[in-house]
N, C-alpha and C positions, 0 to 999 in steps of 0.2 A: 634608766636600761638597767633591769635587774642582771647578777651575774651568771643569770642560768639564759635567762636572754643570751647576752652578751657570745657564753661558749656556744647558746643553739646557732647565732650566728656566722659564727667560726668556721663550723660543720658544715655551714650550709657554703660557707666562702669556699672553703673547700674542698666540697665537692666537687663545686660549678668549675673549680680551676681543672679537677681531675679530672672531670668530662670534654675538658677541652682537651686537653695532652692527649687525651684518648684517642678523639675526634681527628685530631689531627691526625695520630697512627693509621686510624685505618684510613683515610683521608691519602695518607702516601700509600699504606697497602692494598687500599683497593683505585688506586689513580681516578676519585671519583670528589669532585672539590667535597672540602669540608665545610661545607654552610650549610647540609643535606643531614651531615652526621651530627653538629651542631643543633640545628631545629628540634632534630629527633629527641635528644635527646633534653633540653628544654619542656617540648610538650611532657618527658616519661616524670619530670619532677615538679610540674609546673601542678595545679587545679586538676586538671586532667587526665594530673598522674597520680603517682604516688603522695600529691599534694604538699610537698617538702616546701616548694618557693611558690610563696602567696605577692600580689601586691603589696600586702604590708607587714612584708619580710624585711623590708630596707627604710620604708615609711616614702612617706609622696616625694618629701624632700629631696630623703638621700639617694632614691634611684636619680630624682634627674639630675643630681650633682655627678651620680654613677656616668649616667649614660655621656653627658655633658663633655665631662674629662677624657671622657674615651672616644667620645665623636673628633675630638680635637684630637687627638695621639696618631689615629686612624685614617683620617683625611690630612693631617703632617706627614706620613709616611708614604701615605701613597704620592701626596705631590711629589717629596722629595726622591721618589723614582722616578719620578715622569723628567725626565732628561730635555734640552731640546731638540739635543738632534735626533731626538723619538715623534718629538710634536711635527719636525719637518718632515716626518717619511710619509705624514697623509696631509699635509695643512688644509687644502678643501674640502676633504673631507667632515675631518673634525670642525672645522666653522660652521657647516650645514647643521652639523649633527644639535652642537649647541645652539644650533639658534631655528634655524629653520623646524629641522627635526624635535626640537622642546616643544618647543609654539604646536606642532603637532599632535605631539603626545599628550601636553597638556591639554588643548581646546577638543582632542579630541576624547580624552580618559573623562573631561568632566559632560560632555555632548553622552557619552555612553552612561556615566551614572545617573544624570539626570531621565533619559528616556528609560534606561531598564529598570533603576531602582526607585523612578519619579522621588528623587532627593531635590531641598530647595537649593537654589543654584549657587548657594557663598559655602556648603558642604561640597557638591557636585565641584565646584571650582578650585576651593582644598584640597580633595580627595588629586582632581587631578594635576593638581602641581605638586604634591608629593610622589606620584609616581611618576613622574621626569624622571625622577635619579633611578640608575640602574647601582651608580656607584664601584671603587674600588672594590672596599669590601667580597663585593658576589664576583665583581669578573679578575682581579686577580689569582683570587684560589685556583677558578676555572682555565687559566692562560697557563697553570702552572703546570697544570695537570692534560693540557690541548695546546702545543708546541705548533701554535700558526705561524706563517709566515710574518716580519715582524711587521709589517703595515698592517696588516688585522689587527695585531695583537695594542698597535703603536693606537690604532686609532679607535680599538674599542675600551685601551686605559683611559685616555685627554678624555672623551666623552664619558666616560662616570664623574672621574675628578672635578671638572666642569661641573658637569648638572645636577651633583650633587650640592653644590653651592649655588643655584639658582636655584634648585627645588628646598632648598632652606628656607633662600629666603625671600622668595615669593609667597612660599607658605603662609611666614610669617606676617607678610603683609598684609594676605587677605584673610588671616586668623585675625589681625586685627582690625579690620574691615567689619569681620563678623561681628564683632565687640562692641566697637565704635558704635560701628550705622554711617552716620553722617559722614561719611568720605566724598569727595571730588575727587575726579582724574589726577590734577594735577598732585594731590594729597597720597595716591595711590606713586603714582614718582617719584615723589619726595621719600617717599619709607622706603622704596625699595631701595631708591639713592645711598641714604644716608648709612643701613648698612651693609651695603657693596664698597659703598665709598670710605666707613670708617674700616672694615676688612680690610681694603687694599694697604691703608697707611700703616694700620698696626703690624700689619705684616712686616709687610719694605724696613717700619721702622726697626722690631723686633728681629728680623734677618740680617738686619745691617749690624748691630749691636751683639748677634751673637757672633757674625763674622768677624768685628774688630777684636774681641775679646780672643778665638781661635788663632788671628793670626798675629796680633798684637801684642797679647799680656804674659809675659816670663810665665808659661804652665814647666812645673818640676816635671824631668822628661820621664820620668817614673811612673808617675802621677797622669802625665799628660794623655796618654788613650782613653783609661777612665773620667776623666773632666769633660775632656770632647764631648763624648757622652751623654753625659750629663746636662750641662747646658746643651746640648741639642737639643732631647728633650725634655728640659725646663723651660726652652725658647717655645717649644712647642702651645705646651699649659697657658704659658704665659700670656702668648697671642692671645689664643682660643678666650681666656679670664678677660683679654684685659678692654677687647673690640664684646665682647657677649655684656659686659659691665654696661658699656655704653647703648649699646644698641641690641635687644635680644636676637640671639643667633647672627647679628656680625660674627662672632666666632669663627664660625667656617669658614667664612670668606677667608681670614685672621688665618686662621691655620692654612688653609692651602696655597697662599699667598705667601708667609713664609715657608711652606717648606719644599715649594717651587724654585725657591730664589736660591734656597742653601742647599738643593739638590743639585746646582745647576753653576753653583760657586767656587769648585773644587778647595772644597774643606780640605786640611789637613787629617789626615788618619778617617779619613772619609768609608774606608769599608769598615771598620770596625764600629763605624756610628751606623754607617747601614744594617751591621749584623746583630750589633744590638737594640738599635728601632725595630727591625724584624722579628725579635724575637717578644720583646714588651708586646707591639701590636698584637700577635698570636695570640699569646694571653688576656690582652683588654679583647679584642673580637670574640673570642671565646665565651670569655663572660658577660658581655653584652648580649650576643645572640643570643647563645641559652637565656637567657634571663629576663629576655622579649619572650623567648619561644614559650617561653615556662607563663607567662600572664597571657596567655592566649585562652579562648573561654572556646571553645567550640561552638557554643549556640549562639554566640553571636554573627560565624558564620553561619548557622544552619539559618537562620532569621534571614540571610537573604536571598536564599530560593536559589530558583532559576532564574531572574533577575542577576544571579551576583556572577551567576557561568557565562549566563554573556557578555558582562563588562570583562571575565578576566577573556574570555574568546576576541573580544575584540580586543582589547591591546595587546594580548600576544600576536593572532593570526591578522589585524586587520591595521592597529594604524603601527605597531612595528616595523613590521615589512614594509608598511607606504614608506616610512619615515627614512627610513635605511636608503632604500632603495632610489630614492630623491634624494638624498646625500648622499649619495655612492656615485652617482653618474660622471662617466667622462673620467675617473680615477683608474692606477692600474689596476684593478680587482677583477678578476674572475667572475661570472657567474656564481657557482658554489663557495666561491668565500661570502660574495652578498649574501647567499642564501642562507649562510653560519651566519651572518653580525645577524641576520632579520629573527635565526631564531636561539640565537644567544643573548637574551636583553633581561638579566632573574635582575628583578628591584631588591634592597639591601640593609641596609642598615638605619640608613639618614630619614625612609619612611615610615620604619620601624618607630625608630625613638620618638621624631616628632612627634607624629600620631598620635602616637599614647601617650606623651606630656600631653597635645592639644585635648584629648579626652579627659583627661585628670581637671586639667582648666576646665571645661566644660561642664563636668559634672559636679563640681566643687564652684565654682566662679560664676559662671555666665549663670543667666537664668532658667528656668526648671526645662521651660519647650525644646530647651536643647541638649537634654538628655539622652533624648532619641536621635540627636545629630550623631552623638560620641559615639554611641554605640555602631551606627552606620556609617561611621569614618574609621574609627577601629575593624571592625569585620572588614569589609571593603578591603583595607591597604595592606592585613595582613590576608586572606585568600587572596590578592593578587603575591605578593611576596610567598606566600609555602608556593601556592601552584607551578610561577616562574622558577622557585630555585627548585622545587620535584624537581619538576622535569625539565626546564632547560639548563638547571646550573647539574640536577645528577645522571641525565642523559646527555651532557653536553662531548664528552669525546666520539662516542657511540652517534653523534650528530656529527661529527668534524670524519669520521674513518668512513662512516655511510656517503657522506661530498665528496669528500679523499681532498680535504684541508690542511691534513698532516705533511708538508712535506718534507723533502729528505733539506735541511741544509748545506748550502753551497759558502764557503769566502773564495770568494776572487780579490789578489790582489793586482790591483792595475785599473784603472775604470778611463783605460784608454781606448781608441777603437778595438781592440782584440778584446781585452776585457768589457767591453758595454756587446760590443755584437754575441758576445756568451750569451752575456747575462738575459739578454735578450729574448734569444733563443730557451733558454733554461727556466725563464720564465712562464713563456707562452707555454711551458710545460705542468706550469704553476709550480716550480720550485722555489723554494723559499732562499734568493739570492741577495748579502748581504758584498759589497764592495768596498775595499780598503783603497784611499787614493790619497796625494799625500798634498796635492796642486789644488787648491782653490776652487781655482776659475773652472777645473773638471771638475773638483765635486759640485759647486752647484750646476753646471750643464748636466749632469747628472740625475739629483734630484730636480730638476723643474723637468727631467722627463718621466718622473716619478719611481726610477728606481732609490733601494734603499741604501745608504752612502755615509760609512764613515770619515770624518776626516781624519789622519795619522798617517804611519811609517807601520807597514805591514811586517817589517821585521822585527818591530816591537813586541814583545811575551804579552805584556800588559793590553798591549793594541788588539794584538791576537785573541785575547781573554775577554775580552773588554766587546768582545765582534762576534764570541759566540763559539773562537774555535775549538774547544770541551765537547759544541753538540755535533760539531761538524762530521758527515759523513767525507762530504771532498772539498778539498782545497786547492783551487789552485792559484799557481804563482804565474802569472800575464804580462810580468813588466816591459819595459823594450832594457831593462839592467839586468842582465847572469849574475852575474854576482850576488841579486838582489831577490832573484828568484830558486837561486839555490840555497842560501839564509833562509828564506820561507819554507821550502820543501826539508831543510834540518830541524826547523821550529817542530814546523806541523805534525814529524816523526815524531822526533825524541819528546817532546814539552807535552803535545795532546794527543800523541796514537791515533793519528787521523786513518781510518780508512781506504783512506782512494788519495795522492797526492800527487795531481801534473805539474806540471812544469811548461817554460815556455824555453826553449833554448832560442834566443837571436841570435848566437855564432853557432854553427854545426859543429865547429869544433869541440863545442865546452859540454854537449852532448851529452858524449863518454863517463865526465865527475857527474851527473845526473843518473846517471845510470848507473854509478856502481854507488848510489845510497838508496836504490831501489825503488828511485821516482821515477813514475810513465813521463815519461820526455817526447813533446812536440818541437821539432824542428821545423822553424818556421821557413827557410827556403828550401826544406825538403817539402813539408805542405803545402806550401806555394806551386812547385813545380808539383806535387802529384795532383793538384786541382787543376793549373793545367791541359796534362796530361791526359787528368780525365776529359776534361771538356772535349779535346781531340778526340782521343778515342770513343769515349764511353758518352756522351753530349745529353742521350735522354735521363741514366743515372744519375749525373751530373746535375741537370736541372731538379730533379727530384731530391737527392740530397739536401739542394740547397733549399726545399723546402722543410726540411723537419722540424717541427714543434710546430710548425702551421699547420698544416692536410693532412701527413706523413708521420711516422713515426716508427723508431729499429730500437727493438729491447734486450735486451738480456735475461731471462730468468731460471731460477731452478725449480725443477721438478717435484713442489711435494706433494699431488696432487696423488693417492691409489688409484684413480681410477685410469690416469696415465700411466700408473709403473704397467709394463710388459705388453704396453702396446704399439702397436709398428706404428708409423708415421702412413703411411696407406689409411689403416687402420681410423686414424683420428681424423682424418681431413675435410669431411662432412660433420665432423662434434664443433671446427673451430668458427669465429665468428666472419660471419662473410669480408674478405678482405684482406684475412691475414693467413700470410705464407711463415713458413717454419724453414728459417736459408740454412742456418745451423745449427749444430747438435752437438755441444761441446762434453768431451769427457777423460776423464786420467791426463788432464794438460794440452790436448790437442783434438782442432776445429775441422770438421769437413762437412760439407753440405750435403744431405742427408740420400740417401737413397730413398722408395717407398718401401724396402722390406727390413730398415734400419727399426732396431726395436729400443723404448727410451728406458732410461730406469731411473731408479730414485739418486739426488744427487747428478743429475744430468742438465746441462746449464742449456737451454736452446735460446735462440736468436728470434726473434718475429718482426716482420716485417707487414707494414699497410697502415692501413685507414689509422688516424688520434685514436679516433674512439674506438675502435673492431679494438685497435693494439691492449687498450684499457682495462677492455673488457676480459680479453684473453689472460691480461693479466692478473685480473678478479681469481675468473675464474679457477687457472690449476697453478698457480706458483706465485712468488715473489721477487722481486725485484735483487737484481744480482748489488 
């Protein structure tokens, strides 16, 4: 390489990194997944745009090495963030998505490619294998701007990480079958087992070495955080490189295994490691996505014609919903959440990178008859990636808002009878509820019933932060210990500035201590007496209130719709959804049952009572929940 070529390459790399950073900033500004801006940037500087970046810019081997190391870091980082507690939040759904769901995606996509594009079965199966993967590279950026319930996020993240490994290894086995040809079923199984087994073994060994070094080697205190970060990053690359040297594509399994083990090993300086790896991964992700998008040739996409469109429609609108609905049945997902997961399955870096490398090998190493197969492979894979990322990734937040799956986060401290009953009611309304419980038996019972529960002490600041107190709208202290409830209330207000803090006072004489903090207090004795009194004097109302969250709902909203400002209650009665009544109007700190002549003002709080769906429709039409 000449000095001029080296200078041009340096400028090109700087341009790619700069565009990657800008894409991340635009993502944060417009709350759209960064992948969309990265693809646009890549196309802009590629052959279809300014022509600054081409396949020859890095050389074929250079590109292969860059993509391989980048995939190692990306997969390792995704697995590192996948905590065992998260996996337990939706175990049955994850297991089905990564087995039955993966099989449906594999065989269904292959059949669609075979039927609509008239491809040979070997190319069709190879494309089907690659498009199993959704992957953390596209799912994680979406979940950063679409804060769905923890159970939904854990399911999508785990599916992406596991299926990345499955897709990569399965694709390598099928590619080898294309080039060797004379393979039997037992050889297929052997090839798959070799790569998966090697990846698991290398990943475990590397993770054990990294853990041992961090635990037992005397590292200078001044340099410890930096050394921990560098050692963990080196572990990801070594695991990938070692396994990949033994068997091609075994490195993906090794990186994922090492990341999963180390992420759950309580490493020292774990927060510093996570922050450092997150920044490195963002740069690597930006670089790889921009580079691969720049290699996209529109002629390959246009050559697919209507057949290519049909494949995309089959993948997005038939196979994805089918596998999600089959895999999530029986779990505590709402219908809207299941639809959201069906609508958010963009394909990412593994299909793009592996398809590109396979295409290069088909064009240069395989018989000439495979050149057309290479174009079909790259064109189909990139078309699916492009459309799913743009539509499903770019509009993920709008889809979530339309389906109303971005809930209020509620932390409940204490998973006993009170906390469990409250969580059940809130989840029935679609809220994102996280329970913190110290007792292991209670914790397991909660998880077995499908609740999102974390083991820990709710009076510990780090535990509250880990459970999401920084983003919580409501914290409920519901333990049987008033001292613990008081401390939880203090921490929620002082450390996390939670908008709504509610505490259970088991001893009525302690209620004043909570109220002095400005905490909404529910006295257990008074609440029981109130409920009994209601059952005696107002049995119909009491029975209806017990059904709240199931068939009926009561919600307080703030008037934000100009059409209601200045209108009288009697004038808007006919416009309210059928089955909704305005029970209270609150203004300037006072509440009253409104007469027909009461005029509504901007900022008034009105309490709606009625059927679940009717109350939800009224909220969407007239205001926002308080």
